[in-house]
N, C-alpha and C positions, 0 to 999 in steps of 0.2 A: 852532769847527769842528763840524760837525755830524757824529754816528758813524752808521755804517750799521748798523740794527740785525738785519741777516741776519749778519753776521759772527760766525764760532763757532756758527752754527746748522747744523742738519744737513737733508739732503733731506728725510728724515721729517718733520722739523718743517714745512718749507714745505707738505709734502702732506697734513699733518694740517690747516695752518691753511688750506687750500683746500678741505678735506672729500674729499678723494679718496685718503687714505690708506689705508684699509680697501679700496676697489676695487682699487687698484695689489698692494696684498699678495696679493689673491684671483687676480688675473691672473698674478701671478709665481709664485704656488704652481702654478698651473694649467699654466703652461707648463713648468714642471720636471716636474710629472708626466705629462704629455705626453710629454715628450722622453724620460725614464726608460722610458715603455710601448715607446716607439717603439723605442728603443735596444735593449731587450729582445726585441722583436719581432725585429728584425735579426739579433740574437743567434743566435736559435731558427731563421732563416731563416722566419720566419713571414710571409704576406701578408695582407691586410686582410681578405680571404674565409676563409681558414684562421682566423684571429685570431677572428672574428666567431661561425665555427661554434663554436669552443671555449669561447668566453664564453656561447654560447646566446643570441645576440642577434642583431642585423640588422648590416651593414655600415654603414648611416646612424647607428645608433647608435654602432659604433665610431669613425666618422669624426666623431661630437660630442665622445667621448671626447677624442681626439687633437688636436680643433681648441683650439691654445692659448690663445684668446680666449673659448672658451665655459666659463665658471666653473659652469654648471647639472649636475653630474654628482654621481650619488649614492654613497653608499659602497658600496653594493651592486653597483653598476657596477665602481667602483675594485677592489672585493675580487675579481670574478670574471676582470676582465683581468689583476690580479697573479697571481693562481692559473693561469692558463692560461699566462703566460711563468715559471712558477716561483719566484714570490715571494710576499711579503704584503705587507699594508698596515700601517702603525704610524702612529698618530695619537696627539697628546698636544697639552695644553693648556700653553700656558707662559706665564711674568708678561710685563706689557707693561714695558718699560723706559723 
């Protein structure tokens, strides 16, 4: 009987085998960040125009930040967004398991 090579493997193993793990992790991280900023804006009753003004940026730039699929966001933009909603950014490197 032929054994299934995928039994016991993880979803990360599959994505790594396909070469998409890094991209998927970036998108997942960006979705979390976009959601957190959006939630913080809601708690402070900030609309996009007010948030963009507090960040010193355009509304279209804020839209890119809040777009969960756009992973091209700078740390500077994240920091300004966090500050506008009374938060700070924490970034760390972790070991690959």
